N, C-alpha and C positions, 0 to 999 in steps of 0.2 A: 669318412674313408677307415676302411676295416681295420681293426686292431691283428699286433703280428701272431696271436694265438687266439683269431678268431675260430669260432667251432670246435676247438681243442678242450679235451676232459682233461682235467691235472688232479692231481695228490698229493697233497705235501703234508708232510709229518711236522710234529711240533709247530704247527700251522696258526696257534692262537697269541704269538707275540714273538716278541723281538724278529728274529731275519722269519722266520716264518711267513708269520703275519705281513711284516712290510712286502714279501713276494707274494700271498694271498691278494692283498691291496693290488698290485702291480699287474699280477696274472687278470685279474679280473676287467680290469682298468683296461686289458689287451684283447679282452674279447674272448675270454676261457670260462668255462664253469669248473667249479674248484670243490672239491672235500677237503675240508681244514679237518685233519686229523692229530689230537691232541689229547694229554687226561685232565686240562683245566674246563670242567664243564660246562661253567656261567659263564667264563668268556667265549666260549664256544657258540651259547647258547644265542649271546648278545651279535655275534658273527650274524649267527640265520638272519638274524630281525634287520640288521644292515644291508644286508643284500638278501633278500628273499627270492627266491625262484635261482636264482644264478648259484648260490652256495649251500653245501650241507658241513654241518659238523659230524665227524664220526669219534669215537671214544675211542682211543686206540693206544696201549701201552704197548712200545716197540718191544718188549722184552716176553709179550705175546703173542704166540704166532697166529691165533683163531681170528685176533681180533685185527691184526695188520690185515688178514683177509676177508676182514668183514668191510674196512676199510676200504678199500678197493675195488671188494663185491659194490660197495652203494655208489660207484664213480660209474659202475655199466646201469648199476640199476635206477639209480637216477636220471644219469647223462648219458648213458647207451654206450659208455666204452669208457677207454684209456688211451691217453697220447703221451701225458709224463707224468713222473714220477720224480718228486725233490725227499728222499729221504736226508731230510735237518732236521730232526728230534733229536737233542744231543743234552750230554751232561757235563759238568768238571768232577775236580776233587778236589778237596785241599792239597798244598804242595807236600804233599809226602815223600820219602825217599825210601828207596828198595826195602832199607831193616825195618820198618812203618807200615806198609801195606798191609793188610790181611788179605789173603787169598779172597772171601769170600766179594770185599770191595771190588778186586780185579777184575773178578768175575761178573759181577756185573756192572764195569766199568763199557767191557767189553761186548756183553749182551746187549746194550743201548748203541752202544754206537758202532759194534760190526757186524753183530750177528740181526741186530734188527735190520741195518740195509740190505743184509744180504737176503733175508725172508722177504723182504717189501721185493727185490728185485725177480725174486723167485714166484712169486705172485704172481707181480707184474707183465712178466712176459709173455704169457695166455690170450691176457684180456690184451695185451700190444699187439699180438700177433694179428687177431682179429680184425686189428685195425690199417694193418697192413705195415706198422713199425710204429716208433714211438722213442721217445729221451726218456733216460734215467738220468739224475742228477744226485750225487751223495755228495754233503757236508764234509770236508775233510777237517784241515788245520792250516797254517804257519809251523806247527805244535807237530806237524806230522815228517816235516822238510830240514828242522834243523832243532836243536837241545835250546834248552833255556825259554822256550817259549809258553811252554804247560808243566804239569805234572807228570810223571812215567808212564803209569798208567793209561790215565789221558793220551799224552803224545805217542803213545807207541801205536793206539789203538787209530787214532789219526791218520799213522803211516799204513797200515794195516789196510784201510779205506783206500788209500790214494792207489795200492798196487793192486784192491780188490779191482779197483773200480778197470784198471787196465785190463786185468783177466779178464773180468766182465764184458769189457769191449772187444776184445778179440772172438770173444764165444758168439757176442752176440749180433757184432756190425754186420756181418753177411743176412743175418735177417732181420737188417735195416731198424734196428734199437741201437742209438746211439747211447754209450755209457760213460762221461764225464764225470770229476770233480771241481769242487770249488773250496781253493781254503784262504779262508777268509785270515783276516787279521787284528788286529786289536778293532772292536766292531761295538758300536755303544748299546750294551743287552745287559740284560740280567745274569748271564751264565757265569759271571765273574763273582758274585754273591752269592750265587746257588753255590757255588764250590767251595765256599768259608760254610758252610750250611748254615746261613742266613735265612731267616722267613721269608716268603717269594716276595712280599710288601718290600722288604729292605733292600731287597735284594735287587731289583727294581731301579732302588732309587740311586742303586751305586751304579746304573750308567752312565748316570751326571758326573760321575770319575772320570770314566774312560773320555769323556768330550772334552774335559779339562787338562784331562795327562799327556792323550795322544799324540796332539800336536807338535809335543816339547821332545819328543823320543823318536820321530819317522821323518822323512824326508817332505810328503807331502802334508802340510801342516794344518791339517784341518781333521778329525775324528772320522774314524769310520763310521757308518749308519747301513741299520738293515734295509735301506733303500740302493746300497752300494752293492750289497749281496742280492737285493732281488734282482738288480739291471743283470748282474751277472748271468745269475738264473734264465731270467730273460733272453739272453740269446745261445744258452745252449739248448732250450725250450724250445726256440724258434727254428726258422725254414733259416734263420742266416747263419746254421752253425750246422749245414746241414753236412759239410766236409770234417766235422769235428767230432771223434772218437778216442775214447783213453785218455785224454788232455788231461792236466791238471791244471786251472785259471786260478792265479795267487792275486786276489784283492786286498790287498795290505799296507796303502798307502808308501811302499817303498820299503818298508822296515826291514825287509830282510835282501834289502841291494849289496849290503855291506855293515861293515862297523860306521859307526858314528861318525871315525874319520875321511869317510866316505863320501859323506855330503853337508857335513856340519864345517865352514871352514876356520873355524874356532878351534875344531878338536884337533889335537896331534897326532898324526901317523905311527903307529908304532913300528913303521920301515924308519920313517925321518930319524924318530926316537934313538932305533938302534943305530942305523947307518949317516945319521945327517952331517956329522964331523967329515966325512968324506965326499960329503956334494960340492959339486961346482959352486965356489962365492961368487956372486956378483962384480964384475969390474970396480975395480976404483975410479973414478974421476980424475 
C-alpha cells in the first residue's frame, strides 16, 4: 500500500530535532523524499546516514536568504522538484516584558519566526508551480492566539505567522498552492530550555519536564509529542486536506478551550463564585 506522500518531495526546516525530526521521520515513512534543513550539522549528517538516498541535509540558517534558497534548490537538484514546504525552524526567548526586551533581540526573533517562513514561501513558489501546485505549512503557536503562553516577542511573531499564512493562502490558492499553519500547545521538545538560554544538551533534557507537567494543566491527560504535530503536518501536506487553505490547526490537548474550570470538575467557576448565591438551590426532601 502506497504511503500518503508517495512521490512527493518535502523540505522541512528545523528538521533534525524536535517537531522537525518527528515530521521528517513520518514523511519518509509515508513515501516522501525529504530535505532536512537545519544548523545542527552533526545531527544532519547522522540523518543522512539513517536514510541514504531518501534524505539530504542542508545547512540552513533561516535568517540568511541565500541558505533558504539553496535548501529549496537542493530538493529540485536531488529529488526533481518540491511539493511540500514545512517552515518549522523556530526559537523562543526568555519571558522578557516590554521594558526589558532589547531591540536587537526583537529583530532576531522576527527574522527567524516571520521573515524566515516568508522567504521560504518566496523561494518555494516557483518550484511548486513547476509541479502544478503544492502545500506550504507554517509552524505558529497557541501563543499567537492567546496571551500567557509565551514571551511577548515570540507570541506576537507567531500571531504574525497565522495571519501571514492567511494572506499567502489568498494569494497562492488560485495557483493550487495551499498555505496553512499549525498552532502547537505544550510539546515535549527542547525549545523551552533553549528559551532560557540553556545549552542544547540541557535543553533537550527539559523535554522530560514537559512530559510530566503538561497532563496536569490541560484536558487531554498526556503530553504533546513531536509526532502529534507531525501527524497534523502530514494531513496538511497530503491530498486529504486538498480543500483546506488559510486555516490554522490547533494541536494543544485542549489547553486553550477555556479556564481550568471548563474541564476540571474540582475547579470553581469564577461565574459561580460571583453569582453562586443567586443560583437555584436543590429542593429539600
